C-alpha positions in Angstrom: 97.8 74.2 99.4 95.3 71.7 98.0 91.7 72.8 97.8 89.3 70.1 98.7 85.6 69.7 97.9 84.5 71.4 101.1 86.8 74.3 100.6 85.5 74.7 97.0 81.9 74.8 98.4 82.9 77.4 101.0 84.5 79.5 98.4 81.5 79.3 96.1 79.1 80.1 98.9 81.3 83.1 99.8 81.3 84.3 96.3 77.5 84.0 96.0 77.0 85.8 99.4 79.2 88.8 98.6 79.5 88.8 94.8 82.7 90.7 95.4 86.4 90.2 95.3 86.4 91.4 98.9 85.4 87.8 99.9 88.1 85.9 98.2 90.1 84.0 100.9 93.3 82.2 101.0 92.0 78.8 100.0 90.3 80.3 97.0 93.2 82.4 95.9 96.3 80.2 96.2 97.5 76.9 94.8 100.7 74.8 95.2 103.1 76.5 97.5 101.9 80.1 96.8 101.8 82.4 99.9 98.9 84.8 99.7 99.8 88.2 101.0 97.4 91.1 101.4 98.1 94.7 102.3 96.6 98.2 102.0 99.7 99.8 100.4 98.4 101.5 97.3 100.2 104.9 97.4 103.5 106.3 96.2 106.2 103.7 95.3 105.3 101.3 98.0 103.4 98.7 95.8 106.5 98.5 93.6 108.8 98.4 96.6 106.8 95.4 98.0 106.8 93.6 94.7 110.6 94.0 94.5 110.8 92.4 98.0 108.5 89.5 96.8 110.9 89.0 93.8 113.9 88.8 96.2 112.1 86.3 98.4 111.1 84.1 95.5 114.7 84.1 94.1 116.1 83.2 97.5 113.5 80.6 98.2 113.1 78.4 95.0 109.7 76.7 94.8 107.9 79.4 96.9 105.6 81.8 95.1 103.8 84.8 96.5 100.4 86.1 95.4 100.0 89.7 96.5 97.0 92.0 96.7 97.1 95.8 97.4 93.8 97.3 98.4 92.6 100.8 99.5 92.1 101.3 103.3 88.4 100.9 103.8 87.8 98.1 101.2 90.8 96.4 102.7 89.3 96.3 106.2 86.1 94.8 104.8 88.0 92.3 102.7 90.1 91.2 105.7 87.0 90.9 108.0 85.2 88.8 105.5 88.2 86.5 105.0 88.7 85.9 108.7 85.0 85.4 109.2 84.9 82.7 106.5 88.1 81.1 108.0 90.0 81.8 104.8 92.4 84.5 105.7 95.6 85.2 103.7 98.8 83.7 105.0 100.5 87.1 105.4 98.5 90.3 106.0 99.1 93.8 107.2 97.1 95.8 109.7 97.3 98.9 111.8 97.9 97.0 115.0 96.0 98.0 118.1 92.5 96.9 118.8 91.7 95.6 115.3 94.6 93.1 115.3 94.0 92.3 119.0 90.5 91.1 118.2 91.9 88.6 115.7 94.6 87.6 118.2 92.2 86.9 121.1 90.1 84.7 118.8 93.1 82.6 118.0 93.4 83.6 114.3 96.9 85.1 114.4 100.2 83.3 114.8 102.6 84.3 117.7 105.7 85.6 116.1 107.8 85.7 119.3 109.5 82.4 118.6 110.7 83.6 115.2 112.0 86.8 116.7 113.9 84.9 119.4 115.6 82.9 116.7 116.8 86.1 115.0 117.5 88.7 117.7 119.5 90.8 115.3 116.4 91.2 113.1 114.2 92.3 116.1 116.8 94.8 117.4 116.7 96.8 114.1 113.3 98.2 115.0 112.5 101.0 117.4 111.4 99.7 120.8 108.2 101.7 120.7 107.2 100.1 117.4 106.2 96.9 119.2 103.6 98.4 121.4 100.7 98.2 118.9 101.3 94.5 118.2 102.0 93.1 121.6 99.4 91.2 123.5 100.0 89.3 126.7 103.7 89.7 126.3 103.7 88.1 122.9 104.4 89.8 119.5 101.9 89.3 116.7 103.1 91.7 114.0 106.3 93.2 112.5 106.5 97.0 112.0 106.6 97.6 108.3 105.9 100.9 106.8 106.3 104.2 108.4 106.5 106.4 111.4 103.4 108.6 110.8 101.9 111.4 112.8 99.2 113.9 112.0 100.4 117.4 111.3 98.8 120.5 109.6 100.0 120.7 106.0 99.6 124.1 104.4 100.2 126.0 101.2 103.1 128.3 101.8 102.1 130.6 98.9 98.7 131.3 100.4 100.1 132.0 103.8 102.6 134.4 102.3 100.0 136.0 100.1 97.8 136.9 103.1 100.7 137.7 105.4 100.0 134.8 107.8 102.4 132.8 110.0 101.8 129.1 111.1 99.7 129.3 114.2 101.0 127.9 117.5 97.8 128.2 119.6 94.2 127.6 119.0 93.2 131.3 119.1 95.8 132.0 116.5 94.4 129.2 114.3 90.9 130.6 114.6 92.3 134.0 113.4 93.9 132.2 110.4 90.5 130.7 109.7 88.9 134.2 109.8 91.5 135.7 107.4 91.2 132.9 104.8 87.4 133.2 104.9 87.6 136.9 104.3 89.5 136.2 101.1 87.3 133.4 99.8 89.7 130.6 100.6 88.5 127.6 102.6 90.8 127.3 105.7 90.8 123.5 105.8 90.4 120.7 103.2 88.7 117.7 104.8 87.4 114.6 103.2 85.4 113.2 106.1 83.3 110.5 104.3 85.9 108.2 105.7 85.4 109.5 109.3 88.9 108.8 110.6 90.0 111.9 108.8 87.9 114.2 111.0 88.7 112.1 114.1 92.3 113.5 114.0 91.0 116.9 115.1 89.1 115.3 118.0 92.1 113.2 119.2 94.4 116.2 119.2 92.0 118.5 121.0 91.4 115.8 123.7 95.1 115.4 124.1 95.8 119.2 124.2 93.0 119.7 126.7 93.5 116.7 129.0 96.8 115.2 128.2 97.4 111.6 127.0 96.2 110.1 130.3 92.5 111.1 129.8 92.0 108.8 126.9 94.0 105.9 128.5 91.9 106.2 131.6 88.7 106.1 129.7 89.8 103.0 127.8 91.1 101.2 130.8 88.1 101.9 133.0 89.8 104.4 135.3 88.1 107.3 133.7 85.2 108.1 131.3 84.5 109.3 127.8 82.3 111.9 129.5 85.4 113.6 131.0 85.3 117.4 130.3 88.2 117.1 127.9 86.1 115.0 125.5 83.1 117.3 125.8 85.2 120.5 125.3 87.0 118.9 122.3 83.6 118.4 120.6 82.6 122.0 121.3 85.8 123.3 119.8 85.3 121.2 116.7 81.8 122.6 116.3 83.2 126.1 116.9 85.6 125.5 114.0 82.8 124.2 111.8 80.5 127.2 112.6 83.4 129.6 111.9 83.6 128.2 108.3 86.7 126.2 109.0 86.1 123.7 106.2 85.5 123.6 102.5 81.7 122.8 101.8 80.7 119.2 101.5 83.5 117.9 103.7 81.4 115.1 105.3 80.7 113.6 101.8 84.2 113.9 100.3 86.2 110.7 99.9 89.8 110.8 101.1 90.8 107.6 99.3 90.2 109.2 95.9 91.9 112.5 96.8 88.9 114.6 97.7 90.8 116.8 100.1 94.1 117.0 98.1 92.3 118.3 95.1 91.1 121.3 97.2 94.7 122.0 98.1 96.0 121.7 94.6 93.4 124.1 93.2 94.1 126.7 95.9 90.5 126.5 97.1 91.7 125.3 100.6 94.9 126.3 102.5 95.4 123.6 105.1 94.9 119.9 105.7 95.3 118.0 109.0 96.6 114.6 107.9 99.2 111.9 108.5 102.7 112.6 107.3 102.3 110.0 104.6 100.5 112.7 102.8 103.8 114.4 101.9 104.9 111.3 99.9 101.5 111.1 98.2 101.6 114.7 97.2 105.2 114.6 95.9 104.2 111.7 93.6 100.8 113.0 92.7 101.6 116.7 92.2 105.3 117.5 92.3 104.8 121.2 91.6 102.5 121.6 94.5 105.0 119.7 96.7 107.2 122.8 96.3 104.5 124.9 98.0 104.0 122.4 100.9 105.0 122.8 104.5 103.6 121.8 107.8 103.2 122.9 111.4 102.3 120.9 114.6 98.8 120.9 115.9 98.4 124.1 118.0 98.3 124.2 121.7 95.2 125.0 123.7 95.7 127.7 126.3 95.0 126.3 129.8 95.1 122.7 128.5 96.9 120.0 130.4 98.5 118.4 127.3 102.1 119.0 126.2 102.0 120.8 122.8 104.9 118.5 121.7 102.6 115.4 122.0 101.6 113.9 118.6 98.9 111.6 117.4 100.0 108.8 115.1 101.9 105.5 115.0 105.4 104.1 115.1 105.0 101.6 112.4 101.8 102.6 110.5 101.5 99.1 109.2 102.4 95.7 110.7 102.8 92.4 109.0 101.3 89.3 110.6 100.8 85.6 109.8 97.4 84.0 110.1 97.1 81.0 112.4 95.8 78.9 109.4 98.9 79.5 107.3 100.4 76.1 106.5 104.0 77.2 106.2 104.6 79.8 108.8 108.4 79.6 108.5 108.3 80.5 104.8 105.7 83.2 105.6 108.1 84.8 108.2 110.9 84.7 105.7 108.7 86.7 103.4 108.1 89.2 106.1 111.8 89.5 106.8 112.4 90.2 103.1 109.5 92.8 103.0 111.2 94.6 105.9 114.9 94.1 104.9 117.4 96.8 104.3 116.5 97.1 100.6 112.8 97.5 101.5 113.6 100.1 104.1 115.8 102.1 101.7 112.9 102.0 99.3 110.6 103.5 101.9 113.1 106.3 102.7 113.3 107.1 98.9 109.5 107.3 99.0 109.6 110.1 101.7 108.7 107.6 104.4 110.4 107.2 107.8 110.6 103.5 108.5 110.3 102.3 112.1 114.0 101.3 112.4 117.0 102.7 114.2 119.5 105.2 112.6 117.4 106.2 109.6 119.1 108.8 107.5 116.9 111.2 105.6 117.7 113.7 102.9 114.4 115.5 102.4 114.3 118.6 104.6 110.6 118.3 105.3 111.0 114.7 106.4 113.9 115.6 108.6 111.6 118.0 110.4 109.0 115.3 110.8 111.6 113.0 112.3 112.7 115.7 114.7 109.1 116.3 115.7 108.6 112.6 116.6 111.9 112.3 118.4 111.0 115.2 120.7 107.4 114.1 121.4 106.8 113.0 125.0 103.8 111.0 123.9 102.6 109.3 120.7 98.9 108.6 120.9 97.9 105.7 118.6 94.9 106.7 116.4 91.7 106.0 118.4 90.1 103.9 115.7 93.1 101.6 115.8 93.7 101.6 119.6 90.0 100.8 120.4 88.3 97.5 119.7 86.9 97.6 116.2 83.2 98.1 117.1 84.1 100.8 119.6 86.5 102.4 117.1 83.7 102.5 114.5 81.3 104.1 117.1 84.0 106.8 117.8 84.3 107.6 114.1 80.5 107.8 113.7 80.2 110.2 116.6 83.1 112.3 115.4 81.5 112.6 112.0 78.2 113.6 113.6 80.0 116.3 115.6 81.4 117.7 112.3 77.9 117.5 110.8 76.4 119.4 113.8 73.9 116.6 114.2 74.8 115.8 117.8 75.8 117.8 120.8 79.2 117.4 122.3 77.6 116.2 125.6 75.4 113.6 123.8 78.4 112.4 121.8 80.5 111.9 125.0 77.6 110.1 126.7 77.0 107.8 123.8 80.7 106.9 123.5 80.7 106.1 127.2 77.7 103.9 126.9 79.3 102.1 123.9 82.4 101.6 126.0 80.4 100.0 128.8 78.7 97.7 126.4 82.0 96.7 124.8 83.4 95.8 128.2 80.5 93.5 129.2 
């Protein structure tokens, strides 16, 4: 792509405004036939897996070059937002689907991939049918499932549970008893790095689901219900009960997940459990192989009297989705790149990295990952993470309120009312 004088001025202005690599857009970063690709894959073997796919693409498509960038979650979101705002998005980018991608789609900034999929039905049929939900808008598909089937589970240190004669809890009262026992022995029950906010949101989502079932959230989002439903209020109360019972290692609202704030507490034995997406197993295996031998998980406990099915899970079938920006000059080449990034070799690389790619007939060898796969296959409902399902501003409001609940700086009733007001404003 040639960069004209106007583009150079835009790039320079963007640099001066942000003075950060977060603001570098496509026109600033690529030259010739280079395809700029951005993603948030920084853990485990995935960066190397993606680079191997890029190498295969470049070898099979002489004259095409790819410039990739792998950025941590929160900086990545900011980088993408700035790039789209400056009309300089990368040609290929990944996202979490849901409301965030939908906002770019409705503003005409993302290419419809349906025609490409129709040209290659065998490629589309490889993926699990449920993996398309998060990237389908108006009957059209705007992203390709890439990374992982990921759901939130409670990881725990088997040695600590064995030491204090504890079994994985299956109900909320049993969990609260586990909290009591660990506190009595000077061990923090849960490791939580909630500076990132979405980490604590997992507790809230599960409790809402266990209390009210998956329909209560969907009705609130679609206008047939409300975020002031008793399930949302009661979920906030239960979070604060857990906080007041000493459920978390001190300083949890200031710890950063992206730099391993919660995992370090697990490794040192200062905390016994962590509610986190199943990608955490891969991260721990690479980061601390000896601790991986102590690692196990259990599903989020049921709530007595709740309407939700205890087999329901919170997570995503895909975890990451590859899209093409509407401004990409060579969309055909960009789609070929995506096909290579999700080909059989790439999927085998993900399996080797303890991930469960969103394709049919995946064969796993790791016993822990097999159990994760069985958990997902048996789940009646897979609730997409709230901050991904909701429009971005509403998702951010949800995360702010969830963090405030953990900080005991807002009542559950007020949090529910403020979320409902934000939903009304977003709908207008």
